[in-house]
N, C-alpha and C positions, 0 to 999 in steps of 0.2 A: 593388271587389273583383271577381276573376274569375269566372265564371261557374261553379258547381260542379254537377256532376252529379250528380242523385240517388241517392241505392243501391239496390239491390234491392228491399229491406224496405219499401220507399216507394212501390210502383207500388199504383196503386187499379182498383177494379174500377170498369167504369163504370156510371152509373145504367140501370136496367133492370127489367123486370116490371110484370105486371099493376099491384100494390099501388102503386107507384110511380108509374104514371100514373092511378090512380084519386086520388091522392092530390094530385096536381097540379093536375088537371080540378078538384077541389073548392075547392081555392086561389084558384085563377083565376075560377072563378064567382061567390067572394065578395070577390073583389080584397083578398086576404092574401097578406100576405110572410113568407117563413121566411130565421132567419139562414142556414139550411143551405145556400139558394142567394146572397143577397146578399153572404155571408161566402166563398162558394166553398167549403162543408166538404169536405172528401177522403171523408167516410163518408155522402156523400148517398145515394149509389145503395145502400148495405147497409141503413141504417137505414131510408130510405122502403119500399124492398123488403121488410125483415123477414124475420125468418128461420122462426119459427113462430108469429108474432102478427102484430098488423096493421101493423106498424112503426110509425117515431117519425117526427113532425117537432116542429122548435122554431118556436113563431111569433113572428115579429117584429113587436110594437106599435108604435103612433105613426109608420106610414111607413116609407121605403125610403133615407131622406137624414139624417145625424146631425149634429149640432150641435158636433162634435168631430172632431180630424182625426189619430188616431192611426196610427202610421207604420207598422204591423202589418198594418193592419185594411183590406179592401178595400171596405168599405160605401163611398158618396161620401156627402161633406161639404157643407154649405150648402143650400140652397133647399129649406128644408123646407114641409110645408103644414098647416093647419090640421088638428087630429085630426076623425076619421071618429067621429062621435057614435054611429054604428050596428055598431063594429068590435066592442066587447066580445060582442055579440049574435051577429056575423058567426062569429066566434072559437069560441064553444061549439055553433053549428049545425056547424061544420064538426066539432068534435071529437066529436061525435054521430054525424055521417054517417059517419066514416073510423072509428069503434069506436072509440076511444083509452080507454084506462082511466090510463093516465099522460101526461100532459100539461106541455109545458114551454115554458114565454112566456119571452123576451127583449124588450127594446127597441134602438131605437138613443136615445141621449142627447139630451135635448129643453132645455138649457139655456134655448133662448126661449121656455119657458111659464111661466106664473106658480108651479106645483107642479111643474114639469120633467115632469110627465106621471104623475108617482106615484097622482092620484086616476084616472087611466084606467087604468092599471095592476092598482089596486084593484078597479076596476069589474069588468074583466075577470075575475079571479079569483072574485068574487062571481057573475057571471054561469055562470061553468061549473060551480061547487058547487051554483047553485040549481035548476039542469036536473039534475045528477047527483050527490050528495054522494058517492058512492062513488068516483069519481072523483080521482086524485092529482095535485096542481098542483105543480109547482116553476118557481119564477121565476129566473131569473138578471137582477137589477136593476142601473142604473147607479148613480153613489155619491150621484146627488142632492145634490152638492157638499156632502156630510158633514150635512147640513139634519136632524137626529133627526125633528123635526115629520114629513117626507116618509119618511123610512125607516118612521117609526111608521104612516103609510099602509097599507102595504104590509104589516108586523106583523099588523095591526088585522083585514084581510081573510083573515088565517089560510090562508095556502097551507101546504104539507107540508114544503116545501123552500124555504129563500131561498140563492140563490147569488150571490155577487157577486165577482167576478176580479182578484185582484192583479196578474195576467198574468208579474211578472217582478219580480228581485230588486230591493232598495232603489237599489243603485245604479244601472241601468238605467232605471227608471222613464222618464226623458227621457234619449233620445230616443224611446222606443218609444211611450210612452203620452204622449196631448197634456197640455198645460202644465196643463190645468185639474183633472187627476187626479193622486194621488199614493200611498205607499206608506202613510202613516199615516192619510191621510183612507179609503183602501180597509177598513184595519183596524179604523178606528172603528167603520164600517159593521155589520162582521161582529162587533165587540165588542155592539153596540147590540142586534143580533138575535139574541144567546146570553143577553145580561143581561136583556131584556124579555120573554122568551118562551120555550117549550120545544120550538120548530120548527128542525128541522133544518138547519145551516147547510154551505157549501160552497163552495170556491172553487178557480182553475186556475193554473195554470204553463207558460208556455212554456220549453221548453228550447232550447237551437242558436244562442241571442244574444249569447254569450259571456261569459256567468256562469260563475263561478267554484265548483265544490263546497261551498267552507265559505260560499258564500253562499246556495245551496241549504239549507243543512243550517239557516243561522240565520232564513230565513223561514219555514222548516218551524217551527222553535222560537217564533216571534213569532205564527206561528198557532195554534199549541197552548196559546199562553199567553192568545189570544183565544178559547180554547175552539171554535174550529171544528172541526165534526166529520170531513167530509170534503173530502180534497183530491183534486184529477186534474192529470197530469203529460203534454204532448204534445209534439211535435215542431215549433217554428215554421215554417213555408215560409212562402215569400214569393209573394204573390197577384201581383205584375208586378213588372217590371223598376225601375219609381219607388217600390216600394217596399223596406223594409230588406234588405238582404242578409243570407242564412244565414251564420251566423258558424261552425255547426259542425252536421254531421249526427248526433244523438247513437245510439249501437247499442243494439238493444233491451236488451240485458243490462243496461247503466246504467240503463236505465228502471224495470228488474226491481230493479235495487239501492235504487233511490229509493223503490219501492215497500215495498220490504222495511225501511226504514229509517222510513218515514212510518208503516207498521201496529205495527212489533214496536219499533222505539224509542220513537215520538212517541205511539204508543198513539189516532191517528186512526181512526174506526169502520170506515173503508174508502178506500182507496186506488187508484185505476183509473190506471195508468200504460205509455204504451207510445207510440212513435212517430206513430200516428194518432188516438190519444184526445184528445178534445176536450171541452169543459166541460161540454158537453151530450151527454154521450157516455151511450149505452143501459146500459153495465155498470153507471154510479152510479144509471142510474133501476132496473135491476133490484135491486140492492143496496137500495135504500128501499122499492120493491114488496115487497119479501120481510120486511122488518123491518115494516112498518107493514101492510101488507094479510095476510101470512101468517103473521105474529106469531112469525117465525123468530129465532133468537138471530145476534148478531154474527157468529160464525164460520160459523155455517149460510146466513146471508145471501150472507158473503164466496164461500165456494164455491159457490153455485147462481148467482150473479152472475158467477161468472167461468166457470163452465161454460157458461150460456147464450149470452155474448158470446164463447167460444170465447176467452178472455183467458189 
């Protein structure tokens, strides 16, 4: 496919600001990774620098190399190292030093480990909560190959939000995702969390990969059938020329339409939808924070999240 020029609405603000510099230094001092950096997130500058708060960083556990090779992702594949037993404590220390009251944890896939890293994930959650029970913890987890006992380790650690991304519509799962991932397996992870806990669930879809409108609609229907609470939509951006081409740059108006469909027709608690939205996007975090910490109603939490994020 020929190179497609990005439209004006996809212009990004480069990383800058004192908070950005401070967070970066704190992470380097403890040899920690963030998905913000590893996946070249377009919101890195805005989230790290913050607006009225301390900024947001999504910690990536278990190294910077993944056991899977999804064709949309810029994280390197293969060459995984042993887990750092000090990482859970180091993450908790970094959270305290940065001053976060809402933490997002994610990870690479580690199919090479006996428990695929579920125990390490759980220890990090508990370490953060042990140091400060008031910190809200959102986790964006792998599918753990659909093994319920491993998903249960995450549930038992009691994070406030469990996210797992379905990424795209059913027809496009391959070649977009690694062959070890699939639509039904991802749905099963989200269904298990809803079935076995009262933890909020969240997922994300990329648009601009060649999906049809009826397929997006069907995906929303399937997610609500699984009782997923929060969904986000964002534009797929090609990390490099060796990754999948962008099929289409979806107009912001279309993202707004899908937000209304998700909230008004399918009754998701919240939908963050826009070209620059990513799964660990501050609008979703602000919504959950307003619900859990401030006790706001769904409508109030939606309004506050959108106002604060400028969405």
